[in-house]
C-alpha positions in Angstrom: 0.0 0.0 0.0 1.2 3.5 -0.7 0.4 6.7 1.2 -0.9 9.7 -0.8 1.0 12.9 -0.7 -0.6 15.5 1.6 0.2 18.4 -0.8 0.4 18.5 -4.6 3.7 17.7 -6.2 4.1 18.9 -9.8 6.6 16.4 -11.1 5.9 17.4 -14.7 6.9 21.0 -14.0 10.0 19.8 -12.1 11.1 17.6 -15.0 11.1 20.6 -17.3 13.8 22.1 -15.1 16.2 19.3 -16.1 17.3 19.5 -19.7 18.9 16.0 -19.8 15.5 14.4 -19.1 14.4 15.4 -22.6 17.2 13.3 -24.1 16.8 10.0 -26.1 19.1 7.1 -25.3 19.3 4.2 -27.8 16.1 5.5 -29.5 14.1 5.7 -26.3 13.4 8.5 -23.9 16.0 8.6 -21.1 14.7 7.1 -17.8 17.4 8.0 -15.3 17.3 5.7 -12.3 20.9 6.2 -11.1 20.6 9.3 -8.9 22.3 7.5 -6.0 25.5 7.6 -8.1 25.0 11.2 -9.3 21.8 13.2 -9.6 21.1 15.4 -12.6 21.4 19.1 -12.6 18.5 21.5 -13.2 19.0 24.4 -15.7 19.2 27.0 -12.9 22.3 25.2 -11.5 23.9 24.9 -15.0 23.2 28.6 -15.6 24.8 29.6 -12.3 27.9 27.6 -13.2 28.1 29.2 -16.6 27.5 32.6 -15.2 30.5 32.3 -12.8 32.8 30.9 -15.5 31.7 33.6 -18.0 31.5 36.7 -16.0 32.9 36.2 -12.5 35.8 33.8 -12.7 38.7 34.7 -10.3 40.4 33.2 -7.4 39.0 33.8 -3.9 40.4 35.3 -0.7 43.6 36.6 -2.2 42.7 39.4 -4.6 41.7 43.0 -4.0 40.3 43.5 -7.5 36.6 43.4 -8.2 36.3 39.9 -9.7 38.1 38.3 -6.8 35.9 40.2 -4.3 32.8 39.1 -6.2 33.9 35.5 -6.3 34.8 35.5 -2.7 31.5 36.9 -1.7 29.6 34.3 -3.8 31.8 31.5 -2.5 31.5 32.3 1.2 27.8 32.9 0.7 27.4 29.2 -0.1 29.0 28.4 3.2 26.2 30.2 4.9 23.6 28.4 2.8 25.0 25.0 3.8 25.0 26.0 7.4 21.4 27.0 7.2 20.5 23.9 5.2 21.8 21.5 7.8 21.2 23.6 10.9 24.8 24.1 12.0 25.6 26.8 14.6 28.2 28.7 12.7 29.5 29.2 9.2 33.0 28.2 10.3 31.8 24.7 11.1 31.3 24.1 7.3 34.4 22.9 5.4 34.4 22.7 1.7 36.0 19.4 0.3 36.0 17.6 -3.0 33.3 15.2 -1.8 32.2 12.9 0.9 35.2 10.7 0.4 37.7 13.5 1.0 35.7 14.7 4.0 35.9 11.3 5.7 39.6 11.1 4.9 40.0 14.5 6.4 38.5 13.4 9.7 40.4 10.1 9.8 43.6 12.0 9.3 42.9 15.2 11.2 41.1 13.7 14.2 42.1 10.0 14.1 45.8 10.5 13.8 45.8 12.9 16.7 43.5 11.3 19.2 43.4 7.5 18.4 46.2 5.0 19.2 47.0 1.3 19.6 44.2 -0.7 20.9 41.6 1.9 20.4 38.4 0.7 18.7 36.5 2.3 15.9 32.9 1.2 15.3 31.6 1.1 11.7 28.4 -0.6 10.5 27.9 -3.5 8.1 26.2 -1.1 5.7 29.2 1.1 4.9 30.3 2.4 1.5 34.0 1.7 0.9 34.7 5.4 1.5 33.7 4.9 5.1 35.8 1.8 5.6 39.1 2.2 3.8 40.2 5.5 5.5 39.7 3.9 8.9 41.5 0.7 7.8 44.4 2.9 6.7 44.4 4.6 10.1 44.3 1.3 11.9 47.3 0.0 9.9 49.3 3.1 11.0 48.1 3.5 14.5 47.2 0.0 15.7 43.5 0.7 16.1 40.9 -2.0 15.8 37.6 -1.8 13.7 34.4 -3.3 15.2 31.4 -3.7 13.0 27.7 -3.4 13.9 26.0 -6.4 12.2 22.8 -6.3 10.3 19.9 -8.7 9.7 18.7 -10.2 6.4 16.5 -7.1 5.8 19.5 -4.8 6.0 18.6 -3.4 9.4 21.4 -2.8 12.0 21.4 -4.8 15.2 21.2 -2.1 17.8 21.5 -4.5 20.7 24.8 -5.6 19.2 25.9 -2.0 18.9 25.2 -1.4 22.5 27.4 -4.4 23.4 30.2 -3.2 21.1 30.4 0.1 22.9 33.0 -0.1 25.7 35.9 1.8 27.3 38.1 1.1 24.3 35.7 2.7 21.8 37.1 6.0 20.7 35.2 6.7 17.5 32.0 5.8 15.6 31.5 6.3 11.9 28.2 5.2 10.2 26.2 5.9 7.2 22.9 7.7 7.5 21.4 6.0 4.4 22.9 2.9 2.8 23.8 3.5 -0.8 23.4 -0.2 -1.7 20.2 -1.0 0.1 18.5 2.3 1.0 18.3 1.5 4.7 17.8 4.6 6.8 19.8 4.1 10.0 18.8 5.4 13.4 21.7 7.7 13.5 20.2 9.8 16.3 20.1 6.8 18.6 23.6 5.7 17.4 24.9 9.2 18.3 23.1 9.3 21.7 24.5 6.0 22.8 28.1 6.9 21.7 27.9 10.2 23.5 26.9 8.5 26.7 30.5 7.2 26.7 32.0 10.5 25.4 32.6 9.0 21.9 32.4 11.3 18.9 30.4 10.2 15.8 30.8 10.9 12.1 27.8 10.4 9.9 28.2 9.8 6.2 25.2 11.7 4.8 25.9 11.3 1.1 22.7 9.5 0.5 20.6 11.3 3.1 21.2 15.0 2.4 19.5 14.9 -1.1 16.4 13.1 0.2 15.4 14.4 3.6 15.8 17.3 6.0 18.9 17.0 8.1 19.6 19.0 11.2 23.0 18.3 12.7 22.2 20.0 16.0 19.1 17.9 16.4 21.1 14.8 15.7 24.0 16.1 17.8 26.4 14.8 15.1 30.0 15.6 15.7 30.8 15.3 12.0 28.5 15.1 9.0 29.5 14.7 5.4 27.8 14.9 2.0 28.5 15.6 -1.7 27.1 18.2 -4.1 26.8 15.9 -7.1 24.2 13.7 -5.4 21.9 16.7 -4.6 21.6 18.4 -8.0 25.0 20.1 -7.9 28.2 19.6 -9.8 30.9 17.1 -9.1 34.1 18.1 -7.3 32.4 19.7 -4.3 31.6 18.2 -0.9 30.8 19.3 2.6 32.3 18.4 6.0 30.4 19.7 9.0 32.3 19.5 12.2 31.6 20.9 15.7 33.8 23.9 16.1 35.5 22.7 19.2 36.6 19.5 17.4 37.7 21.2 14.2 39.8 23.5 16.4 41.7 20.6 17.9 42.3 18.8 14.6 45.5 18.9 12.5 45.2 20.1 8.9 44.6 17.5 6.2 46.7 19.1 3.6 49.3 22.0 3.5 49.5 24.9 1.1 47.9 28.2 0.3 45.0 29.6 2.2 45.3 27.2 5.2 48.1 29.4 6.6 48.4 32.6 8.5 52.2 32.9 8.2 55.0 30.7 6.8 58.7 30.7 7.4 61.3 27.9 6.9 61.3 27.5 10.6 57.5 27.4 11.4 54.0 27.7 9.9 51.1 29.2 11.7 47.8 27.7 10.5 44.7 29.7 9.6 41.5 29.6 11.6 38.7 27.1 10.9 37.4 26.3 8.4 40.2 27.7 6.2 42.7 25.5 8.1 41.3 22.6 6.1 41.0 24.2 2.7 44.5 24.2 1.2 45.1 25.5 -2.3 42.6 26.9 -4.8 39.2 25.5 -3.8 36.5 24.3 -6.1 35.1 27.8 -6.5 32.8 27.2 -9.5 31.4 23.9 -8.1 30.8 25.5 -4.7 28.9 28.5 -6.2 26.8 26.1 -8.3 26.1 24.0 -5.2 24.6 27.1 -3.7 22.2 27.3 -6.6 21.3 23.6 -6.1 20.6 24.2 -2.4 18.3 27.2 -3.3 16.5 25.0 -5.8 16.0 22.1 -3.4 14.8 24.4 -0.7 12.3 26.1 -3.0 10.7 22.7 -3.6 11.0 21.7 0.0 13.0 18.7 1.4 10.0 17.5 3.3 7.9 17.5 0.1 10.8 15.7 -1.8 11.0 13.1 0.9 7.2 12.4 0.9 7.1 12.2 -2.9 10.1 9.8 -3.1 8.7 7.7 -0.3 5.5 7.2 -2.3 7.5 6.5 -5.5 9.7 3.9 -3.7 6.6 2.2 -2.2 5.1 1.9 -5.7 8.3 0.6 -7.2 8.8 -1.9 -4.4 5.2 -3.2 -4.8 5.5 -3.5 -8.6 9.0 -4.9 -8.9 8.5 -7.2 -5.9 5.6 -8.8 -7.6 7.6 -10.0 -10.6 8.3 -13.8 -10.5 12.0 -14.6 -10.2 12.9 -11.1 -9.0 14.2 -10.7 -5.4 14.6 -7.3 -3.8 17.8 -7.0 -1.8 17.3 -4.8 1.2 13.8 -4.8 2.8 14.2 -2.5 5.8 11.0 -0.9 7.0 12.7 2.5 6.9 14.3 3.1 3.5 15.2 6.0 1.2 14.9 6.0 -2.6 16.9 2.9 -3.5 15.6 -0.4 -4.9 18.3 -3.1 -5.3 17.2 -6.4 -6.9 18.4 -9.5 -8.6 16.8 -11.7 -11.3 17.2 -15.5 -11.0 19.8 -16.7 -13.5 20.8 -13.3 -14.8 23.9 -11.4 -13.9 23.2 -7.8 -12.8 25.6 -6.4 -15.5 23.4 -8.1 -18.1 20.3 -6.6 -16.5 21.9 -3.1 -16.7 23.0 -3.6 -20.3 19.6 -4.8 -21.5 17.7 -2.0 -19.7 20.1 0.5 -21.2 19.1 -0.6 -24.6 15.6 0.7 -23.7 16.9 4.0 -22.4 16.7 2.9 -18.7 19.8 3.9 -16.7 20.4 1.7 -13.5 23.5 0.9 -11.6 24.8 -2.7 -11.7 27.6 -4.0 -9.5 28.6 -4.1 -5.9 28.0 -0.3 -5.5 31.3 0.2 -3.6 29.8 -1.8 -0.8 31.3 -5.3 -1.1 30.8 -6.2 2.5 27.1 -5.5 2.1 27.0 -7.8 -0.9 28.8 -10.5 0.9 26.4 -10.3 3.9 23.4 -10.4 1.6 24.8 -13.4 -0.2 25.0 -11.9 -3.7 28.0 -10.8 -5.8 26.2 -7.8 -7.1 22.7 -6.2 -7.6 21.0 -4.1 -10.1 20.0 -0.8 -8.4 17.3 1.6 -9.4 17.7 4.8 -7.4 15.0 7.4 -7.5 14.9 11.2 -7.3 12.0 13.7 -7.1 12.1 14.1 -10.9 11.2 10.4 -11.5 7.6 9.2 -12.1 5.3 6.2 -11.7 5.4 5.9 -15.5 9.2 5.4 -15.3 8.7 2.7 -12.7 6.2 1.0 -15.1 8.9 1.2 -17.8 11.4 -0.4 -15.4 9.0 -3.2 -14.7 8.5 -3.7 -18.5 12.2 -3.7 -19.0 12.7 -6.4 -16.3 10.1 -8.5 -18.2 12.2 -8.1 -21.3 15.3 -9.2 -19.5 13.4 -12.3 -18.2 12.2 -13.1 -21.8 15.7 -12.8 -23.2 17.2 -15.2 -20.6 14.3 -17.6 -20.8 
């Protein structure tokens, strides 16, 4: 059963904002069901990117000339927009990165190498993307820390009782995803954070798959660190966000050295800049950041609560329709999910599913989704993944169902 939206949602008007959705692929209208990898950009974001490159392009923070001042104002204005979007206390708690992966590495390096040591335990979940596993493994190799993993059940739901048991006097850090990119599970990050904080343990939340699909308030969650990427929320690639509580960022070492992260440099000593600039070495992704600001404006004009409600209804419809197809198994059936539907077809490799669907203009992801431990736990080498955004429609879900039927016919 699906729940009707409480307010009208004009998806036809929204689709007109995205020029790529008018494209044909292999002779069919594009049906883009891979937004968990990268969402599409509306024209207003593309226009803002072009406007900067055409009329405003200059480096930031260093110049006294007009173009540099204009670029700096626009760039720093986005920091404020991000702070307002996620409910942070101060602009200086917002660090620009190249993406979620770099943000997690920044924390693993800047916090982990300073405050974690041999025998200390880092808790991750069984649902993590490789980007929230490998940096911590690298830290453990160097510092002698130990990774502990919160297990999950066959639905893709974390075992919170097991998490409580994992927390002990050796636990020094917790890093978990808000929403699984492979299964769509929405984790109870508020409860995860609360339990960690009872022991004085800081928590990083990988919000790459959450920030585009729901309202996030880092103060309500009491997250110590929160990360996400622009290219998954209607912005360009090459820009990401690390939110960190100011008192933690102040204590951390810089991730990289170079211009703009310094106050003074001599061959004897360097004095680092104040946060957040301490973590933003070199020329930043100025154009991408400014375009991300336009993406934030666009999403907020629609309303993240409205987006979440619409996508929830669409996912429920897709789950019902795809789940009813004989020989198709949905992988990841948590009761709380965001807009991801992973599935397998009996006797068909997911890469073949993706290839055949592409011939009908349907773009899905096929593979392990940079989450090989998830695939191993679910007992599959890979899945086909349809991931939805607020610009998708029920008609596109119907086309996916028809495409799956075509796959089944081809493979007998």
